[in-house]
Structures are given as C-alpha cells and as structure tokens.
C-alpha positions in Angstrom: 257.4 98.4 108.0 257.1 100.5 104.9 254.9 98.7 102.4 255.7 101.2 99.6 253.4 103.9 98.2 249.7 103.3 98.6 247.8 102.5 95.4 244.0 102.8 95.2 242.1 99.8 94.0 242.1 99.4 90.2 238.4 100.3 89.8 238.8 103.4 91.9 241.8 104.4 89.7 239.7 103.7 86.6 236.8 105.9 87.9 239.2 108.7 88.7 240.8 108.6 85.2 237.3 108.7 83.6 236.1 111.6 85.7 239.3 113.6 85.1 238.5 113.4 81.4 234.9 114.4 82.0 233.4 111.3 80.4 229.7 110.8 80.9 228.3 108.8 83.8 227.1 106.2 81.4 230.6 105.7 80.0 232.0 105.4 83.5 229.4 102.8 84.5 230.0 100.8 81.3 233.8 100.8 81.5 233.9 99.9 85.2 231.5 97.0 84.5 233.6 95.7 81.6 236.9 95.9 83.6 235.2 94.1 86.5 233.9 91.4 84.2 237.3 91.0 82.6 239.0 90.5 86.0 236.4 88.0 87.1 236.5 86.0 83.9 240.3 85.8 84.1 240.2 84.3 87.6 240.5 87.5 89.7 244.0 88.3 88.4 245.1 91.9 88.5 245.2 93.5 85.1 248.9 94.5 85.6 249.7 90.7 85.5 247.9 90.3 82.2 248.2 91.7 78.7 247.2 91.3 75.1 246.7 87.5 75.3 244.2 87.7 78.1 242.4 90.6 76.5 242.1 88.6 73.3 240.8 85.6 75.2 238.2 87.8 76.9 236.9 89.3 73.7 236.7 85.8 72.0 234.7 84.6 75.1 232.3 87.5 74.7 231.7 86.7 71.0 231.5 82.9 71.4 230.1 82.1 74.8 228.2 85.2 75.5 227.2 85.9 71.9 227.2 89.7 72.4 226.5 92.1 69.6 229.2 93.8 67.6 228.8 97.1 69.3 228.9 95.5 72.8 232.2 93.7 71.9 233.7 97.0 70.6 232.7 98.8 73.8 234.4 96.1 75.9 237.6 96.5 73.9 237.5 100.3 74.2 237.1 99.9 78.0 240.1 97.6 78.3 242.3 99.7 76.1 241.4 102.7 78.2 242.4 100.7 81.3 245.8 99.8 80.1 246.8 103.0 78.3 245.2 105.7 80.5 245.1 104.0 83.9 248.0 101.6 84.1 250.1 103.6 81.7 251.2 100.6 79.7 250.6 99.2 76.3 249.0 95.7 76.5 251.0 94.7 73.5 249.9 93.6 70.1 246.5 91.9 70.4 246.2 88.5 68.8 244.2 88.7 65.6 240.6 89.2 66.6 238.1 90.2 63.9 236.8 93.6 64.9 233.1 93.1 65.3 231.0 94.9 62.7 227.9 96.6 63.9 225.1 96.0 61.5 223.5 99.1 59.9 220.0 99.0 61.1 217.2 101.5 60.3 215.7 103.1 63.4 212.3 102.0 64.7 209.9 104.9 64.2 206.4 105.4 65.6 203.7 106.9 63.4 202.3 110.2 64.7 199.2 108.3 66.0 201.3 105.6 67.6 203.4 108.2 69.5 200.4 109.9 70.8 198.7 106.6 71.8 201.8 105.6 73.8 201.9 109.0 75.6 198.2 108.7 76.4 199.0 105.5 78.3 201.5 107.4 80.6 200.9 109.6 83.5 202.9 111.8 85.9 206.6 112.5 85.3 207.1 109.7 82.8 204.4 111.2 80.6 206.1 114.6 80.6 209.4 113.0 79.9 208.0 111.1 76.9 206.4 114.4 75.6 209.8 116.0 75.7 211.5 113.1 74.0 209.0 113.2 71.1 208.3 117.0 71.1 211.9 118.2 71.6 214.0 115.3 70.3 215.8 114.8 73.6 217.7 111.7 74.6 216.3 110.1 77.8 219.3 111.1 80.0 219.2 114.7 78.5 215.6 115.0 79.6 216.2 113.6 83.1 219.3 115.9 83.6 217.4 119.1 82.8 217.5 121.7 85.5 214.8 124.3 86.2 216.9 127.1 84.6 217.1 125.1 81.3 213.4 125.5 80.6 212.5 128.9 79.0 208.7 129.2 78.8 208.8 132.7 77.4 211.0 131.7 74.4 209.5 128.2 74.1 213.0 126.7 74.4 214.8 123.9 76.1 218.6 124.2 76.6 220.5 120.9 76.7 223.7 121.2 78.7 226.6 119.0 77.8 224.6 116.5 75.8 226.3 113.7 73.9 229.8 114.8 73.0 229.7 117.4 75.8 227.9 119.8 73.5 225.2 122.4 74.5 222.3 123.0 72.2 218.9 124.6 72.1 215.7 122.9 70.9 212.0 123.8 71.1 209.7 123.4 74.0 206.4 122.1 72.6 203.3 124.3 73.4 201.4 121.1 74.1 203.6 120.3 77.1 204.0 123.8 78.6 200.9 123.9 80.9 201.4 120.4 82.3 205.1 121.1 82.8 204.5 124.4 84.6 202.1 122.6 87.0 204.7 119.9 87.5 207.3 122.4 88.4 205.1 124.1 90.9 204.8 120.7 92.7 208.5 120.2 92.5 209.0 123.7 93.9 206.9 122.9 96.9 208.8 119.7 97.4 212.1 121.5 97.2 211.0 124.1 99.8 210.1 121.2 102.1 213.5 119.5 101.5 215.3 122.8 102.3 213.4 123.1 105.6 214.4 119.5 106.4 218.0 120.1 105.6 218.2 117.9 102.5 217.5 120.5 99.8 220.9 120.4 98.1 221.4 119.1 94.6 224.5 117.6 92.9 226.1 120.2 90.7 228.4 119.8 87.6 232.0 120.8 87.0 232.9 122.4 90.3 229.9 124.9 90.3 229.4 124.4 94.0 233.0 125.5 94.8 232.6 128.6 92.6 229.1 129.4 93.9 228.8 127.8 97.4 225.0 128.5 97.8 224.1 127.3 94.3 223.2 123.7 95.4 220.2 125.1 97.4 219.0 127.5 94.7 215.7 126.6 92.9 217.1 127.2 89.4 219.7 124.4 89.8 217.2 121.8 90.9 216.3 118.9 88.6 213.1 119.2 86.6 212.4 115.5 87.3 213.6 114.8 90.8 213.7 111.3 92.2 211.1 110.2 94.7 213.7 109.4 97.4 216.6 111.3 98.9 220.0 110.2 97.6 222.6 109.4 100.2 225.3 108.2 97.8 228.6 109.8 99.1 229.7 110.4 95.5 227.2 113.3 95.2 228.0 114.9 98.6 225.5 115.4 101.4 222.0 113.9 101.2 220.1 115.4 98.3 217.4 114.6 95.7 219.0 113.3 92.5 217.1 113.1 89.2 214.6 110.4 88.4 216.3 107.2 87.4 216.3 106.2 83.7 214.8 102.7 84.5 211.7 104.2 86.0 210.8 105.9 82.7 212.0 103.0 80.6 209.8 100.6 82.5 206.7 102.8 82.1 207.3 103.4 78.4 207.6 99.7 77.8 204.4 99.1 79.6 202.6 101.9 77.7 203.8 100.5 74.3 202.2 97.2 75.2 199.0 98.8 76.5 198.7 100.8 73.3 198.8 97.6 71.3 201.9 98.5 69.3 204.0 95.5 68.1 207.0 97.5 67.1 210.1 97.1 69.2 209.9 100.5 70.6 211.7 102.2 73.5 212.2 105.7 74.9 214.7 106.4 72.1 212.0 105.6 69.5 210.4 109.0 70.4 213.6 110.8 69.4 213.7 108.8 66.1 210.1 109.7 65.5 210.8 113.4 66.2 213.4 113.6 63.5 211.5 111.6 61.0 208.3 113.6 61.4 210.1 116.9 61.1 211.6 115.7 57.8 208.2 114.6 56.6 206.9 118.1 57.4 209.5 119.5 55.0 212.1 120.9 57.4 215.6 120.8 56.0 218.0 118.2 57.2 220.5 120.8 58.6 217.8 122.2 60.9 217.0 118.7 62.1 220.7 117.9 62.6 221.1 121.0 64.8 218.0 120.2 66.9 219.2 116.6 67.5 222.8 117.7 68.3 224.4 115.5 65.7 228.0 116.3 64.9 227.8 115.0 61.4 224.8 115.4 59.0 225.5 111.8 57.8 224.1 110.6 61.2 220.9 112.5 60.6 220.7 111.2 57.0 219.5 107.8 58.3 216.1 109.3 58.9 215.6 110.0 55.2 215.5 106.2 54.7 212.4 105.8 57.0 210.3 108.7 55.7 206.7 107.8 55.0 207.1 108.2 51.2 207.7 104.6 50.0 211.1 103.5 48.7 213.2 106.6 48.1 210.1 108.6 47.5 209.2 106.5 44.4 205.7 105.4 43.8 205.4 101.6 43.3 204.2 100.4 39.8 201.6 98.4 41.7 200.0 101.7 42.8 199.8 103.2 39.3 196.4 103.1 37.7 196.3 101.7 34.1 195.6 104.2 31.4 
C-alpha cells in the first residue's frame, strides 16, 4: 500500500533548513530546542495542525509561567516563525496581539585589569589559554574554541577568526604574553594528533564541504582544532570518529570557579573578558573604529556601549565632590 511521499520528522526538516542557510550551530541548537518545547507544551500536536493562536499561547506561557527574559521570548518567536515560513512553507496567520518583549539596555560587566589577570591566574591548561585569548584578542568563546592550527600566525602575531558572528572573517592580535604557552600547547596537541592518526581516528570535522574539495584535508595538521576535546567524538553528524573541539561548558565551568576563587563579586563570565578587552583598549586611547574592527562589530553603535563603562567617571566629568576648594 502506498502511504504517500515520505516526510522526514519535523525536527530533522528544521535542522536541514537551518544548515542549508549556513546558520551557526548555536542557532540550530536554540531553534530546535524551542520548536521541541512548543510541541510538548501544546500537547505533542504537529505544528502543521497549529497556527497563530497556539504560537501566541506559547509565547504568553513563556512570559507568564516561565518568566523568561525579553531576549529569550524574542528568540522563541524567531524560531517558530522560521519553522512555519521556511520549513512548513506556510504563514501561521496574524498573531494575536502579544507585546513584543523589550530587552533592557544593560551595560556590560567589565573586569578591571587586575581582576582579569587574577581570574586568569586561577586557571590552568587549555581553559587558561582560552581565557588569555578572550581577554588578549577580544574573541568570543566559540570563536576561540573553533580556531584551527592554521588560524594562528606566530610570525605576524595575528589570529584569524573564520566565519565569526554574522559569518564574517576578521583578524585580531595574538598577545605576546600567550605565545610561548600556546606554542607549547600546540606541540602537545601535535603529538596527540599524530597518535590519533596512527590509531585511525585522526580526522577532524571540516566546514563548508572542504573535505569533498580536498579529500585528505581532514587528516592534515593545519586543519586540527587548537583546543581539541579530551575524548574522541563519535557523533555521526561529524562523520567518522574524530576529535572535536573542547566543549564550551568545560571552559565556562572553569572560569566561573576561577572568578569565585579570585574573590570577585561581579557577575562575570567568559564574555566578560571580551568586554574588558574592548574597554581597556578605549582607556588606552585607541580609536573606536579600530576597536570595532578587532571585535568584528557590523555597526560602530554596538561598540559605543563600551564608552559608557570607561574608567573616567560619568561621561569623563570630574565629580564636584572631588574638586578641592580654592
């Protein structure tokens, strides 16, 4: 009996649509999680049987029962609109009036120079090197973890970020303070890679069809991750068994512990190093366009937020309390 054309499961179709558009892995994980949660919250009904009313109910549930932040609610809405428009090929219809959640404009948390160095001093191994690149090069965490050996140029003192946020490449500096330790780390990674090759598990996941164009590239040293994971990855999504990069949670966990150990009460994270990088460059007198380029911001307005946290008092004005009487 002919049951009609086979349709992959809805989440598999969603993943395929996201990968076709070359969205980031983070976006894929977030969108899949929101669609799964939507289906569960609506009683395991298929999205094709639902529409604007159910989407509205789900968003209100997030805001009232789950008390999510404005940015989280907006991300959930974006995921569901992508599902209906790009995967199911249908318009969910006019959404019932839902106040579009506003994301509060918060100033970034910034470490002082001393605080940043104290946190780094509490770290060791790969997490320490990653933190030094976050603070010394202004990288995002995933940008640092996705670095390949070929992206580190010791001679020029540069780090090349491939397809960062917004799929943009950029070049930033490689701090002199990290070069010796990073070179020693890469020597250890090279020995590990040679051992993996001998064991038949020395391949690495490659981006954008590189492996089809260059069949032997997956085994080449230059394509290996600078910060490989401790275990061999056997996820079929990445092909044959290989060593993927260190997971973000491993570094995040260590940085959180280091912040506590350093006695810092600020609500810091891995991203605080990037905020500190930008702020301290501006304090040193570098122009904002240079900082914008190093950070990879599309709009200088995004970089302008760091001018509000410079260590110069309110807008660079000296308080009348600090003026000596004549």
